[in-house]
N, CA, C and O atoms as a GROMACS GRO file, in nm:
protein
  228
    1MET      N    1  13.750  12.455  14.834
    1MET     CA    2  13.867  12.524  14.857
    1MET      C    3  13.940  12.501  14.722
    1MET      O    4  13.943  12.384  14.684
    2HIS      N    5  13.998  12.592  14.647
    2HIS     CA    6  14.030  12.574  14.500
    2HIS      C    7  14.146  12.691  14.476
    2HIS      O    8  14.160  12.791  14.546
    3ILE      N    9  14.216  12.657  14.377
    3ILE     CA   10  14.323  12.738  14.337
    3ILE      C   11  14.328  12.774  14.173
    3ILE      O   12  14.322  12.687  14.087
    4HIS      N   13  14.338  12.902  14.149
    4HIS     CA   14  14.332  12.911  13.988
    4HIS      C   15  14.484  12.934  13.954
    4HIS      O   16  14.568  12.987  14.027
    5VAL      N   17  14.501  12.882  13.824
    5VAL     CA   18  14.656  12.871  13.772
    5VAL      C   19  14.650  12.961  13.627
    5VAL      O   20  14.574  12.922  13.538
    6SER      N   21  14.716  13.058  13.610
    6SER     CA   22  14.694  13.128  13.493
    6SER      C   23  14.850  13.133  13.396
    6SER      O   24  14.955  13.145  13.459
    7SER      N   25  14.853  13.125  13.290
    7SER     CA   26  14.988  13.162  13.215
    7SER      C   27  14.927  13.188  13.068
    7SER      O   28  14.812  13.174  13.028
    8SER      N   29  15.045  13.231  13.000
    8SER     CA   30  14.994  13.273  12.859
    8SER      C   31  14.948  13.161  12.772
    8SER      O   32  14.902  13.190  12.662
    9GLU      N   33  14.954  13.034  12.808
    9GLU     CA   34  14.915  12.930  12.736
    9GLU      C   35  14.759  12.878  12.777
    9GLU      O   36  14.693  12.798  12.709
   10GLY      N   37  14.722  12.932  12.885
   10GLY     CA   38  14.566  12.876  12.926
   10GLY      C   39  14.571  12.923  13.093
   10GLY      O   40  14.644  13.001  13.156
   11GLU      N   41  14.447  12.829  13.132
   11GLU     CA   42  14.426  12.847  13.279
   11GLU      C   43  14.362  12.720  13.307
   11GLU      O   44  14.282  12.656  13.238
   12ALA      N   45  14.423  12.688  13.453
   12ALA     CA   46  14.321  12.590  13.507
   12ALA      C   47  14.285  12.606  13.657
   12ALA      O   48  14.341  12.685  13.732
   13LYS      N   49  14.189  12.525  13.691
   13LYS     CA   50  14.161  12.532  13.834
   13LYS      C   51  14.160  12.384  13.895
   13LYS      O   52  14.103  12.288  13.843
   14PHE      N   53  14.237  12.382  14.024
   14PHE     CA   54  14.243  12.260  14.099
   14PHE      C   55  14.188  12.292  14.240
   14PHE      O   56  14.213  12.387  14.314
   15TRP      N   57  14.097  12.176  14.260
   15TRP     CA   58  14.048  12.151  14.401
   15TRP      C   59  14.172  12.135  14.485
   15TRP      O   60  14.270  12.077  14.438
   16ILE      N   61  14.174  12.183  14.607
   16ILE     CA   62  14.273  12.152  14.713
   16ILE      C   63  14.247  12.051  14.801
   16ILE      O   64  14.339  11.978  14.838
   17GLU      N   65  14.108  12.033  14.852
   17GLU     CA   66  14.064  11.945  14.935
   17GLU      C   67  13.957  11.859  14.886
   17GLU      O   68  13.876  11.912  14.811
   18PRO      N   69  13.940  11.723  14.919
   18PRO     CA   70  14.049  11.657  15.002
   18PRO      C   71  14.165  11.629  14.953
   18PRO      O   72  14.263  11.611  15.026
   19THR      N   73  14.170  11.621  14.834
   19THR     CA   74  14.306  11.583  14.767
   19THR      C   75  14.322  11.686  14.625
   19THR      O   76  14.227  11.726  14.558
   20VAL      N   77  14.466  11.716  14.600
   20VAL     CA   78  14.446  11.806  14.498
   20VAL      C   79  14.412  11.720  14.358
   20VAL      O   80  14.460  11.612  14.325
   21ALA      N   81  14.312  11.804  14.284
   21ALA     CA   82  14.243  11.749  14.166
   21ALA      C   83  14.213  11.855  14.062
   21ALA      O   84  14.159  11.959  14.099
   22LEU      N   85  14.243  11.836  13.936
   22LEU     CA   86  14.219  11.912  13.829
   22LEU      C   87  14.080  11.936  13.835
   22LEU      O   88  14.011  11.834  13.838
   23CYS      N   89  14.009  12.061  13.837
   23CYS     CA   90  13.862  12.084  13.816
   23CYS      C   91  13.828  12.125  13.686
   23CYS      O   92  13.735  12.067  13.630
   24GLU      N   93  13.895  12.228  13.620
   24GLU     CA   94  13.885  12.294  13.497
   24GLU      C   95  14.015  12.309  13.419
   24GLU      O   96  14.117  12.330  13.485
   25ASN      N   97  14.025  12.300  13.279
   25ASN     CA   98  14.134  12.332  13.211
   25ASN      C   99  14.080  12.396  13.083
   25ASN      O  100  13.981  12.358  13.020
   26TYR      N  101  14.164  12.503  13.054
   26TYR     CA  102  14.140  12.600  12.937
   26TYR      C  103  14.268  12.616  12.864
   26TYR      O  104  14.346  12.705  12.897
   27GLY      N  105  14.292  12.537  12.771
   27GLY     CA  106  14.438  12.531  12.697
   27GLY      C  107  14.546  12.494  12.723
   27GLY      O  108  14.640  12.503  12.645
   28LEU      N  109  14.553  12.441  12.846
   28LEU     CA  110  14.697  12.388  12.892
   28LEU      C  111  14.720  12.237  12.857
   28LEU      O  112  14.633  12.152  12.872
   29SER      N  113  14.834  12.213  12.812
   29SER     CA  114  14.874  12.089  12.772
   29SER      C  115  14.847  11.967  12.895
   29SER      O  116  14.814  12.001  13.009
   30SER      N  117  14.861  11.846  12.862
   30SER     CA  118  14.862  11.751  12.968
   30SER      C  119  15.000  11.764  13.057
   30SER      O  120  15.001  11.755  13.180
   31ARG      N  121  15.096  11.782  12.990
   31ARG     CA  122  15.221  11.794  13.063
   31ARG      C  123  15.247  11.901  13.150
   31ARG      O  124  15.311  11.890  13.255
   32ALA      N  125  15.185  12.026  13.098
   32ALA     CA  126  15.179  12.139  13.185
   32ALA      C  127  15.079  12.124  13.291
   32ALA      O  128  15.102  12.183  13.396
   33LEU      N  129  14.970  12.054  13.281
   33LEU     CA  130  14.878  12.017  13.395
   33LEU      C  131  14.946  11.947  13.483
   33LEU      O  132  14.936  11.978  13.601
   34ASN      N  133  15.040  11.821  13.436
   34ASN     CA  134  15.077  11.728  13.534
   34ASN      C  135  15.201  11.796  13.620
   34ASN      O  136  15.240  11.750  13.727
   35ASP      N  137  15.250  11.902  13.559
   35ASP     CA  138  15.361  11.963  13.633
   35ASP      C  139  15.304  12.072  13.720
   35ASP      O  140  15.367  12.102  13.822
   36LEU      N  141  15.204  12.128  13.694
   36LEU     CA  142  15.118  12.211  13.789
   36LEU      C  143  15.058  12.167  13.889
   36LEU      O  144  15.045  12.239  13.988
   37GLN      N  145  15.014  12.050  13.887
   37GLN     CA  146  14.957  11.953  13.984
   37GLN      C  147  15.056  11.917  14.089
   37GLN      O  148  15.021  11.925  14.207
   38LYS      N  149  15.175  11.879  14.058
   38LYS     CA  150  15.300  11.849  14.137
   38LYS      C  151  15.330  11.986  14.220
   38LYS      O  152  15.352  11.987  14.340
   39VAL      N  153  15.326  12.086  14.146
   39VAL     CA  154  15.363  12.216  14.224
   39VAL      C  155  15.252  12.249  14.328
   39VAL      O  156  15.279  12.288  14.441
   40VAL      N  157  15.141  12.233  14.290
   40VAL     CA  158  15.010  12.268  14.395
   40VAL      C  159  15.003  12.180  14.504
   40VAL      O  160  14.966  12.220  14.615
   41GLU      N  161  15.042  12.032  14.476
   41GLU     CA  162  15.042  11.937  14.569
   41GLU      C  163  15.162  11.982  14.673
   41GLU      O  164  15.133  11.980  14.793
   42GLY      N  165  15.283  12.019  14.636
   42GLY     CA  166  15.413  12.044  14.698
   42GLY      C  167  15.383  12.152  14.809
   42GLY      O  168  15.435  12.154  14.920
   43ARG      N  169  15.278  12.256  14.754
   43ARG     CA  170  15.253  12.381  14.843
   43ARG      C  171  15.119  12.378  14.903
   43ARG      O  172  15.073  12.477  14.959
   44LYS      N  173  15.050  12.258  14.894
   44LYS     CA  174  14.922  12.267  14.941
   44LYS      C  175  14.895  12.325  15.078
   44LYS      O  176  14.793  12.387  15.109
   45ASP      N  177  15.002  12.298  15.159
   45ASP     CA  178  14.975  12.358  15.322
   45ASP      C  179  14.985  12.508  15.309
   45ASP      O  180  14.918  12.583  15.380
   46GLU      N  181  15.074  12.552  15.214
   46GLU     CA  182  15.085  12.698  15.205
   46GLU      C  183  14.952  12.748  15.155
   46GLU      O  184  14.895  12.847  15.201
   47VAL      N  185  14.902  12.666  15.050
   47VAL     CA  186  14.782  12.734  14.980
   47VAL      C  187  14.653  12.736  15.088
   47VAL      O  188  14.571  12.828  15.093
   48ILE      N  189  14.650  12.629  15.166
   48ILE     CA  190  14.542  12.624  15.274
   48ILE      C  191  14.555  12.748  15.369
   48ILE      O  192  14.462  12.826  15.389
   49ARG      N  193  14.665  12.760  15.419
   49ARG     CA  194  14.696  12.870  15.509
   49ARG      C  195  14.668  13.000  15.458
   49ARG      O  196  14.606  13.077  15.532
   50ALA      N  197  14.708  13.045  15.326
   50ALA     CA  198  14.659  13.174  15.278
   50ALA      C  199  14.533  13.170  15.253
   50ALA      O  200  14.474  13.276  15.276
   51TRP      N  201  14.451  13.057  15.200
   51TRP     CA  202  14.314  13.069  15.174
   51TRP      C  203  14.230  13.098  15.316
   51TRP      O  204  14.138  13.180  15.317
   52LYS      N  205  14.267  13.027  15.430
   52LYS     CA  206  14.197  13.068  15.542
   52LYS      C  207  14.231  13.207  15.588
   52LYS      O  208  14.138  13.275  15.630
   53LYS      N  209  14.352  13.258  15.586
   53LYS     CA  210  14.386  13.381  15.617
   53LYS      C  211  14.292  13.494  15.548
   53LYS      O  212  14.230  13.581  15.609
   54HIS      N  213  14.295  13.476  15.425
   54HIS     CA  214  14.230  13.547  15.329
   54HIS      C  215  14.081  13.551  15.341
   54HIS      O  216  14.024  13.660  15.340
   55PHE      N  217  14.015  13.442  15.353
   55PHE     CA  218  13.877  13.429  15.363
   55PHE      C  219  13.811  13.452  15.529
   55PHE      O  220  13.690  13.448  15.554
   56SER      N  221  13.915  13.475  15.625
   56SER     CA  222  13.877  13.474  15.751
   56SER      C  223  13.859  13.631  15.799
   56SER      O  224  13.837  13.668  15.915
   57ARG      N  225  13.870  13.702  15.701
   57ARG     CA  226  13.865  13.853  15.715
   57ARG      C  227  13.715  13.904  15.752
   57ARG      O  228  13.693  14.024  15.767
   0.00000   0.00000   0.00000
């Protein structure tokens, strides 16, 4: 399970399970990645619910 994050500065992919972890980064700064990881960690349960709903179709 993973999530993609995009902005005008670049893109990143984070694994969601078993723990939130950066998988790929294209152009985002270390600071931006740290901030994004905190957001993803804070919304992990929401992401998992949405993932399961989307892929259970």
